[in-house]
C-alpha angles and dihedrals in degrees: 000000000000090000092054094052093045094051091045091054092045091049093051092046092050091047091051092049093050093045091049092048092048093052090048093051096047092042092060127083120260121258104246106178143350132208135192117204123179132201119197130191144154110250134193104175097183090055091042091236131144116174141165094033111185129172123203105222128151136194092264096045119120092198103077143165091034116183134168128199137173109224122174092337094312129107112232115199119191127187144149131231119218107205122199119226094261097043118099105179145358130219110218124196125179122210121190128197136174120207088349093304119114117250115222098237113177121222092240089056090062110079126183134019107011128119118029115008115192122221091237093057119101113280093231111083131189129195121185122200104208137187093035094140092050095045102032112024094166097045103157132140142050109344125200128186118190121200111204109194123183115188119205135181144112111334114231104221126210128247092033092289117163125185090217092069135058124282110281111259133177096219127196088248090057091047094051096083090053091051091049092050090047090051093047093048091047087051090052090053090048093051088047089063089056091054090045091054090047091049092051092047093049092046089051089055089050092054093047093048091049091050095044096045107039091147092066100105097183093056088200095126098056093033086068090060090050093052092048091050092049092049092051090047092054091051089048091051093049094047096042100048096030091052091045092051092048091047093049093048091046093051091047094052091045092054092044092051093045092051092044091049091049091052091045089053091053090048090052093047092050099048108015108035109111123234115268118222123180139176128213130179112254129205119174147132117259116225097232100037137061123233130034127311118215128189144101131305113217122208121191125183127181 
């Protein structure tokens, strides 16, 4: 009985932890991009010298206007963050190395704009590395500061997908107009064959009348057959090629929409589908104990 109560409490505790973690994860913004910007310099701390300062910034970098100075024995790093319209904040971490070996900089020695930087904060950021003289009296060599910036915010999904709405579906009701247009265009092609047959039949009469009545100088009688055949042929041409063009365009748009909807569904499943948590009763035999163990089995899918 003690085993049952213990496992029940452990199962409930684990379920609460997983549920809490899942809500925390899905309640946060998505990480959209990350950037790594380095600043190199030659430092001689005892002589209060910082030379050959170079910042590695490119045209697509969101960490800009990077500058490094040595002021009163403290390294002063300045930079700017260029937020996109859908980015809400940026997590900034600073790594420091000397002659390619990491320097053990404590968090309390980094003052200023590190950690989470909100979009509403001023664009100009300053980080001060303090206590260098106390911690590294003989700080001399090739210095490198690395700014690791991870931008997060609301992900703009493709194909017009929004997590606030339902999963994109190409429903039978949405497919119905395409089926109706396909049926109508196929009907046009079918009717065209009737006019083609009528045109051929009328033209055949025209040929026979012309052959059997060569003495008819006015030609008015068999010219009427010719005009009727031409009229039916024009109608056939309009229905045949018009219906074919409509059918081809309809099939093309149907395929395009079906493919787009399939991709939109995958986009929704990847970024919008909620976590699935389930409970099942569990009865089993523990390896190190005698008797039967009873509790809950927790399943978690994401």
